C-alpha positions in Angstrom: -39.9 -67.5 11.7 -37.7 -65.4 14.0 -39.3 -62.2 15.2 -37.5 -58.9 14.8 -36.0 -57.5 18.0 -37.3 -54.2 19.4 -35.0 -51.2 19.6 -35.1 -51.6 23.4 -34.0 -55.2 23.1 -31.2 -54.2 20.8 -30.0 -51.5 23.3 -30.1 -54.1 26.1 -28.1 -56.6 24.1 -25.5 -54.0 23.2 -25.2 -52.9 26.8 -24.8 -56.5 27.9 -22.1 -57.1 25.4 -20.1 -54.1 26.5 -20.6 -54.5 30.3 -17.4 -55.4 32.0 -19.2 -57.3 34.9 -21.4 -59.3 32.5 -18.2 -60.4 30.6 -16.4 -61.2 33.8 -19.4 -63.2 35.1 -19.4 -65.3 32.0 -15.6 -65.7 32.0 -15.5 -66.8 35.6 -18.5 -69.1 35.4 -20.9 -67.1 37.6 -24.6 -67.3 37.1 -25.0 -63.5 36.6 -23.3 -60.1 37.2 -25.3 -59.9 40.4 -22.5 -62.1 41.9 -20.2 -59.1 42.0 -22.7 -56.8 43.8 -22.9 -59.2 46.7 -19.2 -59.7 46.8 -18.6 -56.0 47.2 -21.3 -55.6 49.8 -20.1 -58.6 51.8 -16.5 -57.4 51.7 -17.4 -53.9 52.8 -19.9 -54.8 55.5 -18.9 -58.3 56.6 -22.3 -59.9 56.3 -21.5 -63.5 55.6 -19.7 -66.1 57.8 -19.3 -69.8 57.5 -22.0 -70.6 60.1 -24.5 -68.0 58.9 -28.2 -69.0 58.6 -29.5 -67.1 55.6 -32.8 -66.3 53.9 -32.3 -65.1 50.4 -35.4 -63.5 48.7 -35.5 -63.0 45.0 -32.8 -65.6 44.5 -33.3 -66.4 40.8 -31.4 -67.0 38.7 -28.8 -67.8 41.4 -26.1 -65.1 41.1 -26.1 -64.5 44.9 -26.9 -68.1 45.8 -23.7 -69.4 44.2 -21.6 -66.9 46.1 -23.3 -67.6 49.4 -22.9 -71.3 49.0 -19.2 -70.9 48.5 -19.0 -69.0 51.8 -20.9 -71.3 54.0 -19.5 -74.2 56.1 -21.3 -77.4 56.9 -22.8 -75.6 59.9 -24.3 -72.8 57.8 -27.6 -72.9 56.0 -29.4 -71.2 53.1 -33.0 -70.9 52.2 -33.5 -69.5 48.7 -36.9 -68.2 47.6 -38.2 -67.2 44.1 -41.0 -68.1 41.8 -38.5 -68.6 39.0 -35.8 -71.3 38.7 -32.8 -70.9 40.9 -29.4 -72.4 40.2 -28.5 -73.9 43.6 -26.5 -76.6 45.3 -28.0 -79.7 46.8 -27.8 -78.4 50.4 -29.7 -75.1 49.7 -33.3 -75.3 50.6 -35.2 -73.9 47.6 -38.8 -72.6 47.9 -40.8 -71.8 44.8 -43.0 -68.8 45.2 -43.2 -65.2 46.3 -42.1 -64.1 49.8 -44.9 -62.3 51.5 -47.6 -64.7 50.4 -49.1 -66.7 53.2 -48.3 -70.1 51.9 -44.7 -69.3 51.1 -44.2 -67.5 54.4 -45.6 -70.6 56.2 -43.0 -72.8 54.4 -40.2 -70.3 55.3 -41.4 -70.3 58.9 -41.1 -74.1 59.2 -37.5 -74.1 57.8 -36.5 -71.2 60.0 -37.8 -73.0 63.1 -35.6 -76.0 62.2 -32.6 -73.6 62.0 -33.5 -71.9 65.3 -33.6 -68.5 63.7 -31.7 -66.6 61.0 -28.5 -64.5 61.2 -29.0 -62.7 57.8 -31.8 -61.8 55.4 -30.9 -60.9 51.9 -33.2 -59.6 49.2 -32.5 -59.0 45.5 -36.2 -58.7 44.7 -37.2 -56.1 42.1 -40.5 -55.3 40.5 -41.4 -56.2 36.9 -40.8 -52.8 35.2 -43.9 -51.2 33.8 -42.1 -48.1 32.6 -44.3 -45.9 34.8 -41.8 -44.6 37.4 -44.2 -43.9 40.2 -45.8 -47.3 39.9 -42.5 -49.1 39.7 -41.1 -47.2 42.7 -44.2 -48.0 44.8 -43.9 -51.7 43.9 -40.2 -51.6 44.8 -41.0 -50.2 48.2 -43.6 -52.9 48.8 -40.9 -55.5 48.2 -38.6 -53.7 50.6 -41.4 -53.9 53.2 -41.7 -57.6 52.6 -38.0 -58.1 53.1 -37.9 -56.0 56.3 -40.9 -57.8 57.7 -39.2 -61.2 57.1 -36.1 -59.8 58.9 -38.0 -58.6 61.9 -39.9 -61.9 62.1 -37.1 -64.4 61.7 -33.8 -62.7 62.5 -32.0 -63.5 65.7 -31.1 -60.4 67.8 -27.9 -58.9 66.3 -28.7 -60.3 62.8 -28.4 -58.4 59.6 -30.5 -57.4 56.6 -29.4 -56.3 53.1 -31.8 -55.5 50.3 -31.9 -54.1 46.8 -33.8 -50.8 46.6 -34.3 -47.9 44.2 -33.7 -44.2 44.8 -37.0 -42.4 44.8 -40.1 -41.6 46.8 -40.4 -43.6 50.0 -36.8 -44.8 50.3 -35.7 -42.1 52.8 -38.7 -42.8 55.1 -38.1 -46.5 54.8 -34.5 -46.1 55.9 -35.6 -43.9 58.8 -38.1 -46.5 60.0 -35.6 -49.3 59.6 -33.2 -47.5 62.0 -35.8 -47.9 64.7 -34.9 -51.6 65.0 -31.4 -51.9 63.6 -28.3 -50.4 65.1 -26.7 -49.3 61.8 -28.4 -48.6 58.5 -26.6 -47.4 55.4 -27.4 -46.9 51.7 -24.6 -48.1 49.4 -24.1 -48.5 45.6 -21.5 -51.1 44.5 -19.2 -50.4 41.6 -20.8 -53.3 39.8 -24.2 -51.6 39.9 -24.7 -49.6 36.7 -24.0 -45.9 37.3 -27.1 -44.9 35.3 -29.4 -47.1 37.3 -31.4 -45.9 40.4 -30.5 -49.2 42.0 -28.9 -49.0 45.5 -28.6 -51.4 48.4 -29.6 -50.9 52.0 -27.6 -52.6 54.6 -29.0 -52.8 58.1 -26.8 -54.4 60.9 -27.5 -55.3 64.5 -31.2 -56.2 64.7 -32.7 -55.1 68.1 -34.9 -58.1 68.5 -38.2 -56.2 68.1 -40.5 -58.7 66.4 -43.0 -58.0 63.6 -42.5 -54.3 63.9 -43.6 -53.6 60.4 -46.0 -56.4 59.6 -48.9 -53.9 59.1 -47.0 -52.3 56.2 -47.1 -55.3 53.9 
């Protein structure tokens, strides 16, 4: 017997059906609407190049992964990490698990060593929403710390970091701290990000080369 959908599920379904970027993703064969967010960010901040060596955190279901793969040349490389299934090409190195966990980070470290360092760290990680704003924000900031620690550990000098974040307690301080080891740090909100959402993206360019600067925060 089919269960009755909740009111929140009905609202989500109606919103999806009306969403221009959801419809465009389906029509153009993209994995998800997240594709358009990275397109906008990349076009504005010039993050991706054909020879880029990239670590993508929170890669499932593959909305960013597909776009990245289309930008890379044979000299580029992509490591995609998520505990959930990722739609990825044969040349993408997929790791199953959560970034920040010792075993997963050890696997990432081995792959990064083979690449002789990274030029870009991307994170679309987001917490499972509990509905308690303070709890959700705290968890989101923890994931931001994980991404920044990965960047300061594995980026080459001059490399870049871009992460999904959420407006709220802790974000301004996080940005201020990040400016200590990146030349330029900005908060941006792509047009494809829903206007009612607290979702924003932080783009940090020009890594100074200071290693493990924030490892104690994770």
